[in-house]
C-alpha positions as CSV (number, residue, x, y, z in Angstrom):
1,M,-70.6,-11.3,-5.1
2,Q,-67.9,-12.5,-7.5
3,Q,-65.6,-12.2,-4.8
4,N,-67.3,-15.0,-2.6
5,R,-67.8,-17.5,-5.0
6,K,-64.1,-17.4,-5.8
7,A,-63.5,-17.7,-2.4
8,A,-65.7,-20.8,-2.3
9,S,-64.4,-22.4,-4.9
10,R,-60.7,-22.4,-2.9
11,F,-58.7,-25.4,-2.0
12,N,-59.0,-24.8,1.6
13,L,-58.5,-26.5,5.1
14,S,-60.9,-28.5,5.2
15,D,-60.2,-30.3,2.1
16,I,-56.2,-30.2,3.5
17,I,-57.7,-32.0,6.6
18,T,-59.1,-33.8,4.6
19,G,-56.1,-35.4,3.0
20,F,-54.3,-35.7,6.1
21,I,-56.8,-37.4,7.8
22,G,-57.8,-40.2,4.9
23,G,-53.8,-40.6,4.2
24,V,-53.5,-41.2,8.2
25,L,-56.4,-43.9,8.3
26,W,-56.6,-45.5,5.7
27,A,-52.8,-46.2,6.0
28,T,-53.2,-47.5,9.0
29,V,-55.9,-50.1,8.3
30,A,-53.0,-50.9,5.7
31,W,-50.7,-51.1,8.5
32,L,-53.5,-53.7,9.9
33,A,-53.8,-55.3,6.7
34,Y,-49.8,-56.0,6.9
35,F,-50.1,-56.7,10.5
36,F,-52.7,-60.0,9.8
37,H,-50.9,-60.9,6.7
38,F,-53.2,-59.7,3.6
39,T,-50.1,-58.7,2.1
40,D,-46.3,-58.4,2.5
41,L,-46.0,-55.2,2.0
42,S,-45.5,-52.5,5.5
43,V,-46.3,-49.0,4.8
44,A,-42.8,-48.5,6.5
45,D,-41.3,-51.0,3.5
46,F,-43.0,-48.4,1.1
47,I,-42.5,-45.0,1.9
48,L,-39.4,-45.4,4.4
49,R,-37.2,-48.7,4.2
50,S,-36.7,-47.8,0.6
51,W,-34.4,-44.6,1.5
52,V,-34.2,-45.0,5.1
53,W,-31.5,-47.6,6.3
54,M,-31.3,-47.0,10.3
55,P,-32.3,-49.6,13.1
56,W,-35.5,-47.1,14.1
57,A,-37.2,-47.7,10.5
58,D,-37.8,-51.8,11.2
59,S,-38.9,-50.8,14.1
60,W,-43.2,-48.7,15.3
61,A,-41.0,-45.8,14.9
62,G,-40.6,-46.7,11.5
63,E,-44.8,-47.6,10.8
64,L,-45.8,-44.7,12.6
65,V,-43.5,-42.0,10.6
66,S,-44.7,-43.8,7.6
67,I,-48.2,-43.1,8.3
68,L,-47.4,-39.6,8.9
69,L,-45.8,-39.2,5.9
70,V,-48.9,-41.3,4.0
71,G,-50.7,-38.6,5.8
72,I,-48.7,-35.2,4.4
73,L,-48.6,-37.2,1.1
74,S,-52.4,-37.3,0.3
75,V,-52.8,-33.5,0.9
76,L,-51.6,-34.1,-2.6
77,V,-53.8,-36.3,-3.7
78,A,-56.8,-34.6,-2.4
79,F,-55.2,-31.3,-3.7
80,L,-55.5,-33.2,-7.2
81,Y,-58.7,-34.9,-6.4
82,Y,-59.9,-31.2,-6.0
83,V,-57.8,-30.1,-8.8
84,F,-59.8,-32.5,-11.6
85,L,-62.6,-33.7,-9.9
86,K,-64.5,-31.9,-7.2
87,K,-67.1,-31.2,-9.5
88,S,-68.0,-34.9,-10.0
89,Q,-70.7,-36.7,-8.2
90,G,-71.1,-40.3,-7.3
91,I,-69.0,-42.9,-6.3
92,I,-67.2,-43.7,-10.0
93,P,-64.8,-40.5,-10.3
94,S,-63.6,-41.9,-6.8
95,L,-63.7,-45.3,-8.2
96,L,-61.3,-44.2,-10.8
97,F,-59.3,-42.1,-9.6
98,G,-58.4,-45.6,-6.9
99,V,-57.9,-47.5,-9.9
100,A,-55.5,-44.9,-11.2
101,L,-53.6,-44.3,-7.9
102,W,-53.3,-47.7,-7.5
103,V,-51.5,-48.1,-11.2
104,L,-49.6,-45.6,-10.1
105,V,-48.1,-46.9,-7.0
106,Q,-47.9,-50.0,-7.3
107,I,-47.1,-51.0,-11.0
108,I,-45.4,-47.4,-12.2
109,L,-43.6,-46.2,-9.5
110,A,-43.3,-49.7,-6.9
111,P,-40.7,-51.0,-9.1
112,I,-38.4,-48.1,-9.7
113,I,-37.9,-48.5,-5.0
114,Y,-35.4,-49.9,-3.9
115,G,-36.9,-53.7,-2.0
116,V,-40.9,-53.4,-3.2
117,D,-42.1,-55.7,-5.3
118,S,-44.5,-54.7,-7.9
119,A,-48.1,-56.0,-8.6
120,F,-46.6,-58.4,-11.2
121,Q,-44.9,-59.5,-8.4
122,A,-47.1,-59.7,-5.2
123,D,-49.4,-62.4,-5.0
124,R,-53.7,-62.1,-5.5
125,N,-54.2,-61.5,-1.6
126,A,-51.7,-58.9,-2.0
127,N,-53.2,-57.0,-4.9
128,I,-56.8,-57.4,-4.1
129,T,-56.3,-56.1,-0.9
130,T,-54.1,-53.1,-2.1
131,M,-56.7,-52.5,-4.8
132,C,-59.7,-52.4,-2.3
133,L,-57.5,-50.4,0.1
134,Y,-56.6,-47.6,-2.7
135,L,-60.4,-47.4,-3.8
136,L,-61.8,-47.2,0.4
137,Y,-59.3,-44.0,0.1
138,A,-60.0,-42.8,-2.6
139,V,-63.8,-42.5,-2.2
140,F,-63.3,-41.1,1.2
141,I,-61.1,-38.6,-0.5
142,G,-63.5,-38.2,-3.0
143,Y,-66.6,-37.9,-1.7
144,S,-65.8,-35.4,1.2
145,I,-64.1,-32.9,-1.1
146,S,-66.8,-33.1,-3.5
147,Y,-69.3,-32.7,-0.7
148,E,-67.3,-30.4,0.6
149,Y,-67.5,-28.6,-3.1
150,Q,-71.3,-28.7,-3.6
151,Q,-71.7,-27.5,-0.1
152,S,-70.3,-23.5,-0.3
153,Q,-71.4,-23.6,-3.9
154,A,-75.0,-24.6,-2.4
155,Y,-74.0,-21.4,0.4
156,Q,-72.7,-19.4,-1.9
157,D,-75.6,-19.3,-4.5
158,N,-78.0,-18.8,-1.3
159,T,-76.5,-15.7,-0.2
């Protein structure tokens, strides 16, 4: 019984898939927001073009590689959510996690990345768009991981 409970409380394949799919999905939505001029910073500007100065990084291939890299980085974000907030219920912990991610990326990391403006330099529309994207992303990750954890705990309690 103890071994089954321990197995249910591990970061598993569904959490990895949730992180990857969440990253790819919301990075794609972020690219669409860039495409439709809601923000002036594309996914590739932040992820790839800040450290790769090759011609392909300015093309659709650069955007695609960046979206996939966000999916991979998102597995780490999902792991962090799992470690610290998996037992939380409701939307508030996910929203706070999204705000923390936005602050980390847009205010702390952006100024030290070449060619990327921080939230203080971006216009209001860009900040609102990116904040909404981070909130939606965090709710996606948070609800998925918390739900999976709650379901596995309920299953373990019934066996």
